[in-house]
N, C-alpha and C positions, 0 to 999 in steps of 0.2 A: 381529190378535191384540189383546185388550184389554191395556191397560197401567195399573198402579197408580201413581198419583202424587197426593199430598196434602202440601201445604206450608203451614205456618202462620207468618205474619209479623205484626209489629205497626207502628203508626203512632203516633208521639208526639213530644213536644216535644224529648225528649233527642236524637233523631237529626234534628230539624229538619224532619220530615215533616208533612203536613197531611192530615187525613181528608177535608176538603172537595176538596182537590185530588185525592186518590185517587178519590173518588166521582164527580167531574167526569170524569176521564180514563177510568174503567172503563164509565161510562154513556154516554159521548159527548155530555155536556151542558155548558151554561154555567152556572157557579155562582160566586157572589161569596162569598168568605170574609169575614164581617162582623167577625171579630176583627182581621184583618191588613189588610182593605181591598183585597186582591188578588182579581182575578177570573180564574178558570180556564175557558177556552173551548175545548172539545173537540167541538164540534158538527160539525166536518168529519170526524171519525173514522169509519171504516167498519168492518164486522164485528161490530157489536153486534147480536145475534140476539134478545136478550130482556133486559128489566130489570124488577125487581120488588122491593118491600120486604115482607117477612114479619115479622109481630109474633107474640108469644106467642098461643097459641089462646084464652086467656081474653078476649082483646080483639076476638075475631072480629066481634062485632055492636056494638062500641062505637064511638063517634065519636072516632076518633084520627087526624084529618086532619093534624095537626101531624107525626106520626110517619110518615105515609105520604107526606109531600112530602119529596123528596129535599134539597132546599135547606134546609128548616127543620130536618129530622133531623140533618144533619152540622154545621149551625151550632149547634144546640142541644149537640151532642157537644163541639165545641171550646170552647163558652162554659161548659160545666159544669167544665172543667178549669182550675185555677189554679196548679198546681205546675209548675215549670220542666222537670221530668222525668216528666210525666204521660203514661200511655199512653192514647191517645184512640180508637184502633180496632184490632181484630184482623182479619186477612184469612186466609181459607181458600181456597187456590188448588187446584183439583181438575182432573184430566184426565178428559174424558168419552169413553165408548166409542164409537168411530166405528161400531161394529155396531148401535147403537141408532138409531131414527128421530129426527128433531128434536123430535117431540112426546114421545117416550119420554125423551130426555135432559132436557127441560124438566121433565117430572114428576119425574124422579129428583133433580134440583137443588132443586126446590121442596119436595119432601118431606123432604130432607136439611136444608134451611135450616129447615123448620118444626120438626124434631127438635132442632137446635141451639138455636132460639129458645125452645122449651119448656124445655129443660134449663138454660138459663143466664139466661132471662127477659130477653134483649136483643134488639134489632132486627137483622135481617139484610138488607142490600141486596145482592141478587145480580145478576150479570149473566152472560149466556152469550155467548161470543165465538166466532166462526168462525175457522178456520185463516187465516193471513196468506197474501197472494196473491204475495209475493216468489218469484222462481224457485227459491231454495233453501230454501224453507219446507216444513214437513211438512204435506200436505194432509189428514192425519188428525187434526190437532191441535186438536180441539174442546175447549174447556175452559170453566171457570166461575170467577168471582171472587165469593166470599162475604165481604162486608165487614160486620163486626159491631161494635155499639157496646160499650164496656167497662163501660157502666152499664145497670142494669136499666130497662126501660120501666114507666112508671106512667101513671095517667089525667092527671096534672098536667104531666108531662114526664119527663125522665131522673132517675132516683133514684140510690141508691148503687151502688157497685161490684158487679159480679157476682162470685159466689164464685169464679170462675176467676181473678180478679184478686188474691185473697187470698194471702198468703204462706203457705208450708207450715206454719209455726209456728201461725198462726191457724187453718188448715184442721185441723190435728191436734187443736187444742183444741176445735174444733166437731165433732169425730169424723168428719172427712173424710179421704180419702186425698190424697197430694201432687198437685200440678199435673201432673207428669210421668205420673201415672196418668190424668189427664184426656186428655192428648195421645195416649196409647196407646188409650184407649177411642174417642176420635174417629177414629182411624186404623182401628181395627177396624169401627167402625160404617159408615165409607165403603165399606169392602170388602164388608161385609155387605149394605147396601142396594144397592150397585152390582151384586153377584151375583145378588140378588134380581130386580133389573130385567132382567138378562141372561136368567136363567132363564124369567121371565114372557114375554120376548120370543122364547122358543125358540132362544136363541143359546147355543152350547156353551161360548164362551169364559168364563173366570173371572179374577178378579184376586186377588192375595194381598198383604196388608199387611206380611207378615213379611219379614225379611231373606232374601237369597239362601241364606245358610248355613243359617238355620232351616228353609227349604224344602228343604234338601238338594240345592240347585242348585250345582254345582262350576263356577262361572265368575265372572269379574270383573264387578262392577256397572259400568254405563256411566259414563263421566267426567261430572262436574258442572261445567260451565262457567258462570260468572256470566253473567247476561243482558246486562249492559253490555259484556263483551267480545265476545259474539255480535253485538250491535248495531254495534259498532266494525267488525267484520269484513264485516257486510252493507253497511256504508257504504264499503267499499272499503279500510279500513286493516288494518294487520297488527297482530296481537296476539301478542306473544311469550309472554306469560303463558298464553294459551289454547293455543299451540303446545306449551309445556312440559306443560301438564295432559294433552293428548293424547299426547304422547311418554311420559309416566309411565305412562299407561294401557296403551299397547302393550308397555311394558317389563314391567309387572305380568303382562300376558297371557301373554307369552313365558316370564317366570319360573315362572308357574303351571304351564304345559305342560312346562317342564323339570323341575319338582319332581314332578309327576305321573308323568313318565317314570322318574325316579330312583327313586320310591317303588315303582314297578311291578317295576323291576330288583332292588331290594333284597329284595322279597318273594319273589323266585325264588332269589336267591343270597345267603346269610347269611354274614357274616364270621365267621372262626375266633375262638373265645373267646381263645385264647393269642396273639393278635397285636393288642394294644391300641395299639401305636405306629403300625402300619400303618392302623388304623381311624382314629386321629386324623388322620393325614395325608390319608386319603381324605376325612374331613369338612372339612378346611380347603381341599382342592382343589375341593370341591363349593361352598364358600362363594365361592372366587375364580371359579369358573365362573358362577355365579348372578349375581355382580356384573358380569362380563364381558358375560353376556346382557342384563342390564339396560341397560348402557352402549351396547352395541351397538344394541339396539332403539331407544333414544332417538335415537342418531345417525341411524339409518336413517330414522326417522320425520321428524326435521328436514331430512334431505337431501331427501326426497319433498316435504315442504312447501315447500322453496325452489323447487322446480321448478313449483309451482302459481301460476298468475297469477290473482290476485284481480281481480274486476271493479272498474271505476271506480265512484265514488259516483253518477254520473248513470245508470248502468245497474242500480242496485240499489234496492230498497225496504225498509222497515222491516219486521221480521217477528219471529217467534218460534219457536225449535226446542224439540222435546221432547227432552231430554238426560238424563233420569234414569229410573230404574225402581225397584222396590220395595226395593232394598238401600240407598236413602238414608234416613238417619235424620233426624229433625227436631231 
Protein backbone atom coordinates (compact mmCIF):
# COMPACT_ATOMS: atom_id res chain seq x y z
CA UNK A 1 0.00 0.00 0.00
CA UNK A 2 1.38 3.42 -1.00
CA UNK A 3 2.30 5.60 1.98
CA UNK A 4 2.24 9.40 2.12
CA UNK A 5 5.32 11.02 3.58
CA UNK A 6 6.74 14.48 2.91
CA UNK A 7 8.91 16.26 5.43
CA UNK A 8 10.53 19.68 5.02
CA UNK A 9 13.67 20.59 6.97
CA UNK A 10 16.28 23.31 6.66
CA UNK A 11 20.05 23.58 6.89
CA UNK A 12 21.66 26.74 8.20
CA UNK A 13 24.16 28.47 10.40
CA UNK A 14 21.82 28.67 13.39
CA UNK A 15 21.82 24.91 13.92
CA UNK A 16 25.42 24.42 12.83
CA UNK A 17 24.54 22.40 9.73
CA UNK A 18 26.26 22.53 6.37
CA UNK A 19 24.62 22.36 2.95
CA UNK A 20 27.87 21.02 1.49
CA UNK A 21 27.89 18.20 4.05
CA UNK A 22 24.25 17.40 3.34
CA UNK A 23 24.84 17.31 -0.42
CA UNK A 24 27.90 15.08 -0.08
CA UNK A 25 26.13 12.62 2.20
CA UNK A 26 23.01 12.32 0.09
CA UNK A 27 24.86 11.99 -3.22
CA UNK A 28 27.60 9.70 -1.92
CA UNK A 29 30.37 12.04 -3.07
CA UNK A 30 33.49 13.71 -1.73
CA UNK A 31 33.05 17.48 -1.48
CA UNK A 32 35.22 20.12 0.16
CA UNK A 33 33.53 23.00 1.95
CA UNK A 34 35.57 26.02 0.86
CA UNK A 35 34.13 28.18 3.64
CA UNK A 36 35.26 25.98 6.51
CA UNK A 37 38.02 23.96 4.86
CA UNK A 38 36.36 20.67 5.84
CA UNK A 39 36.11 17.79 3.39
CA UNK A 40 33.11 15.49 3.50
CA UNK A 41 33.82 12.09 1.97
CA UNK A 42 30.86 9.75 1.52
CA UNK A 43 32.08 7.91 -1.57
CA UNK A 44 31.69 4.56 0.18
CA UNK A 45 27.99 5.09 0.73
CA UNK A 46 25.72 2.50 -0.87
CA UNK A 47 22.11 2.80 -1.96
CA UNK A 48 22.29 5.95 -4.08
CA UNK A 49 20.16 5.03 -7.11
CA UNK A 50 20.23 8.34 -8.95
CA UNK A 51 21.38 11.94 -8.46
CA UNK A 52 20.62 14.99 -10.55
CA UNK A 53 20.47 18.78 -10.35
CA UNK A 54 17.37 20.50 -11.71
CA UNK A 55 17.27 24.21 -12.63
CA UNK A 56 14.33 26.45 -13.59
CA UNK A 57 13.08 25.61 -17.09
CA UNK A 58 14.17 28.98 -18.47
CA UNK A 59 17.79 27.78 -18.18
CA UNK A 60 17.18 24.57 -20.13
CA UNK A 61 19.37 25.64 -23.06
CA UNK A 62 21.69 27.96 -21.18
CA UNK A 63 25.32 27.38 -20.24
CA UNK A 64 24.85 26.88 -16.49
CA UNK A 65 27.81 24.60 -15.79
CA UNK A 66 28.45 26.18 -12.40
CA UNK A 67 24.92 25.36 -11.20
CA UNK A 68 24.94 21.80 -12.53
CA UNK A 69 28.19 21.02 -10.70
CA UNK A 70 27.33 19.81 -7.19
CA UNK A 71 30.55 21.07 -5.59
CA UNK A 72 30.28 24.54 -7.17
CA UNK A 73 26.56 24.86 -6.48
CA UNK A 74 26.67 24.18 -2.77
CA UNK A 75 29.87 26.10 -2.15
CA UNK A 76 28.17 29.03 -3.90
CA UNK A 77 25.18 28.57 -1.58
CA UNK A 78 27.41 28.66 1.49
CA UNK A 79 29.42 31.62 0.21
CA UNK A 80 26.30 33.67 -0.49
CA UNK A 81 25.24 33.66 3.17
CA UNK A 82 26.93 36.02 5.65
CA UNK A 83 24.53 36.15 8.59
CA UNK A 84 25.18 33.80 11.50
CA UNK A 85 21.57 32.59 11.42
CA UNK A 86 21.25 32.26 7.63
CA UNK A 87 19.27 29.41 6.13
CA UNK A 88 21.39 27.87 3.37
CA UNK A 89 19.20 25.06 2.06
CA UNK A 90 15.81 23.41 2.37
CA UNK A 91 15.17 19.72 1.99
CA UNK A 92 12.04 17.90 0.90
CA UNK A 93 12.19 14.26 1.98
CA UNK A 94 9.56 12.10 0.28
CA UNK A 95 8.61 8.43 0.39
CA UNK A 96 8.37 6.81 -3.04
CA UNK A 97 5.69 4.23 -3.89
CA UNK A 98 7.14 0.74 -4.01
CA UNK A 99 4.37 -0.06 -6.51
CA UNK A 100 6.14 2.01 -9.19
CA UNK A 101 9.07 0.80 -11.27
CA UNK A 102 12.53 2.40 -10.82
CA UNK A 103 12.03 4.42 -14.02
CA UNK A 104 8.61 5.60 -12.89
CA UNK A 105 9.94 6.66 -9.48
CA UNK A 106 12.73 8.62 -11.16
CA UNK A 107 10.29 10.36 -13.50
CA UNK A 108 8.03 11.23 -10.56
CA UNK A 109 10.84 12.83 -8.54
CA UNK A 110 12.31 14.63 -11.54
CA UNK A 111 8.95 16.18 -12.48
CA UNK A 112 8.19 17.21 -8.90
CA UNK A 113 11.68 18.74 -8.57
CA UNK A 114 11.13 20.67 -11.79
CA UNK A 115 7.77 21.94 -10.52
CA UNK A 116 9.36 23.20 -7.29
CA UNK A 117 12.27 24.74 -9.18
CA UNK A 118 9.96 26.63 -11.52
CA UNK A 119 7.74 27.84 -8.69
CA UNK A 120 10.55 29.18 -6.51
CA UNK A 121 13.31 29.68 -9.12
CA UNK A 122 15.83 27.74 -7.03
CA UNK A 123 18.10 24.81 -7.84
CA UNK A 124 17.03 21.35 -6.70
CA UNK A 125 19.68 18.67 -6.13
CA UNK A 126 17.73 15.43 -5.83
CA UNK A 127 18.89 11.91 -5.00
CA UNK A 128 16.97 8.65 -4.98
CA UNK A 129 17.88 6.17 -2.26
CA UNK A 130 17.20 2.46 -2.03
CA UNK A 131 15.97 0.86 1.20
CA UNK A 132 18.64 0.01 3.74
CA UNK A 133 19.93 -3.55 3.85
CA UNK A 134 20.01 -3.91 7.65
CA UNK A 135 17.97 -6.92 8.91
CA UNK A 136 15.33 -4.71 10.58
CA UNK A 137 14.98 -2.22 7.71
CA UNK A 138 11.84 -1.84 5.64
CA UNK A 139 12.49 -3.25 2.16
CA UNK A 140 9.76 -0.95 0.77
CA UNK A 141 11.46 2.24 1.91
CA UNK A 142 12.41 3.82 -1.41
CA UNK A 143 12.75 7.55 -0.83
CA UNK A 144 14.17 10.73 -2.29
CA UNK A 145 15.96 13.78 -0.90
CA UNK A 146 15.31 17.06 -2.71
CA UNK A 147 17.90 19.58 -1.50
CA UNK A 148 17.03 23.11 -2.65
CA UNK A 149 18.90 26.40 -2.48
CA UNK A 150 17.27 29.26 -0.60
CA UNK A 151 18.36 31.75 -3.28
CA UNK A 152 17.18 32.12 -6.84
CA UNK A 153 19.36 30.89 -9.68
CA UNK A 154 20.60 33.53 -12.15
CA UNK A 155 23.00 33.44 -15.12
CA UNK A 156 25.73 35.00 -12.96
CA UNK A 157 25.19 32.89 -9.85
CA UNK A 158 22.81 32.71 -6.91
CA UNK A 159 20.77 35.87 -6.54
CA UNK A 160 18.35 37.05 -3.90
CA UNK A 161 16.34 34.92 -1.52
CA UNK A 162 13.36 33.09 -2.99
CA UNK A 163 9.94 34.35 -1.95
CA UNK A 164 9.64 31.19 0.14
CA UNK A 165 12.17 32.77 2.51
CA UNK A 166 10.21 36.00 2.93
CA UNK A 167 8.53 36.74 6.24
CA UNK A 168 4.75 36.59 6.28
CA UNK A 169 4.64 40.36 6.74
CA UNK A 170 6.58 40.93 3.53
CA UNK A 171 4.58 38.26 1.72
CA UNK A 172 1.29 39.94 2.66
CA UNK A 173 2.70 43.28 1.52
CA UNK A 174 3.44 41.73 -1.88
CA UNK A 175 -0.02 40.20 -2.12
CA UNK A 176 1.16 36.68 -1.30
CA UNK A 177 -0.25 34.21 1.17
CA UNK A 178 1.62 32.92 4.23
CA UNK A 179 4.55 30.51 4.18
CA UNK A 180 2.26 27.97 5.85
CA UNK A 181 0.10 28.13 2.74
CA UNK A 182 3.15 27.23 0.66
CA UNK A 183 3.77 24.19 2.85
CA UNK A 184 0.17 23.03 2.42
CA UNK A 185 0.41 23.62 -1.33
CA UNK A 186 3.58 21.53 -1.55
CA UNK A 187 2.02 18.68 0.42
CA UNK A 188 -1.06 18.74 -1.81
CA UNK A 189 1.04 18.79 -4.97
CA UNK A 190 3.14 15.81 -3.89
CA UNK A 191 -0.01 13.79 -3.29
CA UNK A 192 -1.43 14.91 -6.63
CA UNK A 193 1.60 14.13 -8.79
CA UNK A 194 2.17 10.82 -7.00
CA UNK A 195 -1.44 9.73 -7.49
CA UNK A 196 -1.18 10.70 -11.16
CA UNK A 197 1.93 8.54 -11.50
CA UNK A 198 0.15 5.63 -9.79
CA UNK A 199 -2.86 6.02 -12.06
CA UNK A 200 -0.67 6.17 -15.16
CA UNK A 201 1.05 2.98 -14.02
CA UNK A 202 -2.37 1.30 -13.61
CA UNK A 203 -1.84 0.97 -9.86
CA UNK A 204 -4.99 1.24 -7.73
CA UNK A 205 -3.20 2.50 -4.59
CA UNK A 206 -3.47 6.21 -3.73
CA UNK A 207 -1.97 8.52 -1.12
CA UNK A 208 -3.59 11.38 0.82
CA UNK A 209 -1.82 14.38 2.31
CA UNK A 210 -4.61 15.10 4.78
CA UNK A 211 -4.62 14.08 8.43
CA UNK A 212 -6.28 10.82 9.42
CA UNK A 213 -9.07 12.76 11.10
CA UNK A 214 -9.73 14.76 7.92
CA UNK A 215 -9.86 11.50 5.96
CA UNK A 216 -12.37 10.08 8.43
CA UNK A 217 -9.96 7.35 9.53
CA UNK A 218 -10.52 6.46 13.18
CA UNK A 219 -7.11 5.28 14.32
CA UNK A 220 -3.98 6.60 15.94
CA UNK A 221 -1.19 7.83 13.63
CA UNK A 222 1.98 5.77 13.80
CA UNK A 223 4.50 7.00 16.39
CA UNK A 224 7.15 9.35 15.09
CA UNK A 225 10.53 8.34 16.51
CA UNK A 226 13.54 10.61 15.88
CA UNK A 227 15.97 9.12 13.39
CA UNK A 228 18.88 9.45 15.83
CA UNK A 229 17.11 7.16 18.32
CA UNK A 230 16.42 4.57 15.62
CA UNK A 231 20.10 4.64 14.69
CA UNK A 232 21.06 4.08 18.33
CA UNK A 233 18.85 1.01 18.55
CA UNK A 234 20.21 -0.41 15.32
CA UNK A 235 23.70 -0.10 16.73
CA UNK A 236 22.62 -2.19 19.70
CA UNK A 237 21.93 0.53 22.26
CA UNK A 238 18.77 0.95 24.31
CA UNK A 239 16.73 4.11 23.92
CA UNK A 240 14.36 4.74 26.80
CA UNK A 241 12.99 7.79 25.00
CA UNK A 242 12.01 5.63 22.01
CA UNK A 243 10.53 3.06 24.40
CA UNK A 244 8.38 5.73 26.01
CA UNK A 245 7.21 7.01 22.62
CA UNK A 246 6.08 3.51 21.66
CA UNK A 247 4.51 2.94 25.06
CA UNK A 248 2.53 6.17 24.80
CA UNK A 249 1.39 5.14 21.34
CA UNK A 250 0.06 1.79 22.60
CA UNK A 251 -1.63 3.58 25.49
CA UNK A 252 -3.36 5.96 23.08
CA UNK A 253 -4.52 3.03 20.95
CA UNK A 254 -6.07 1.27 23.94
CA UNK A 255 -7.59 4.52 25.18
CA UNK A 256 -9.14 5.12 21.77
CA UNK A 257 -10.60 1.60 21.75
CA UNK A 258 -11.99 2.10 25.23
CA UNK A 259 -13.54 5.46 24.28
CA UNK A 260 -15.08 3.93 21.18
CA UNK A 261 -16.63 1.16 23.26
CA UNK A 262 -17.91 3.67 25.86
CA UNK A 263 -19.44 5.85 23.14
CA UNK A 264 -21.18 2.85 21.64
CA UNK A 265 -22.65 1.86 25.00
CA UNK A 266 -23.81 5.39 25.76
CA UNK A 267 -25.52 5.53 22.38
CA UNK A 268 -27.65 2.56 23.35
CA UNK A 269 -28.33 3.49 26.99
CA UNK A 270 -28.94 7.13 27.94
CA UNK A 271 -28.65 8.29 31.53
CA UNK A 272 -31.87 9.64 33.20
CA UNK A 273 -32.17 13.42 33.22
CA UNK A 274 -33.14 13.43 36.91
CA UNK A 275 -29.88 11.85 38.07
CA UNK A 276 -27.10 14.47 37.58
CA UNK A 277 -25.09 13.26 40.59
CA UNK A 278 -24.89 9.70 39.29
CA UNK A 279 -23.99 10.98 35.83
CA UNK A 280 -21.12 13.00 37.33
CA UNK A 281 -19.89 9.99 39.25
CA UNK A 282 -20.02 7.92 36.06
CA UNK A 283 -17.97 10.57 34.23
CA UNK A 284 -15.33 10.66 36.97
CA UNK A 285 -15.18 6.87 36.98
CA UNK A 286 -14.68 6.90 33.21
CA UNK A 287 -11.73 9.31 33.53
CA UNK A 288 -10.16 7.12 36.18
CA UNK A 289 -10.67 4.08 33.98
CA UNK A 290 -9.04 5.78 31.00
CA UNK A 291 -6.06 6.77 33.09
CA UNK A 292 -5.75 3.23 34.37
CA UNK A 293 -5.87 1.88 30.82
CA UNK A 294 -3.22 4.34 29.71
CA UNK A 295 -0.95 3.44 32.61
CA UNK A 296 -1.49 -0.29 32.18
CA UNK A 297 -0.81 -0.18 28.44
CA UNK A 298 2.42 1.69 29.03
CA UNK A 299 3.52 -0.78 31.70
CA UNK A 300 2.68 -3.74 29.47
CA UNK A 301 4.69 -2.33 26.61
CA UNK A 302 7.73 -1.62 28.78
CA UNK A 303 7.57 -5.13 30.25
CA UNK A 304 7.48 -6.61 26.78
CA UNK A 305 10.36 -4.35 25.73
CA UNK A 306 12.44 -5.56 28.67
CA UNK A 307 12.14 -9.11 27.38
CA UNK A 308 13.46 -8.20 23.92
CA UNK A 309 17.17 -8.76 23.45
CA UNK A 310 18.64 -6.18 21.12
CA UNK A 311 21.38 -7.32 18.70
CA UNK A 312 24.95 -6.33 19.40
CA UNK A 313 26.54 -3.52 17.37
CA UNK A 314 28.62 -5.95 15.31
CA UNK A 315 25.48 -7.74 14.14
CA UNK A 316 23.70 -4.63 12.93
CA UNK A 317 24.05 -2.07 10.19
CA UNK A 318 22.86 1.45 9.81
CA UNK A 319 19.43 1.85 8.28
CA UNK A 320 16.27 3.81 8.07
CA UNK A 321 12.71 3.01 9.16
CA UNK A 322 9.53 4.37 7.72
CA UNK A 323 7.87 5.51 10.94
CA UNK A 324 5.20 7.95 9.93
CA UNK A 325 2.05 8.30 7.92
CA UNK A 326 -0.23 10.96 6.58
CA UNK A 327 -1.27 12.24 10.02
CA UNK A 328 2.10 13.81 10.70
CA UNK A 329 2.04 17.57 10.28
CA UNK A 330 5.09 19.59 9.28
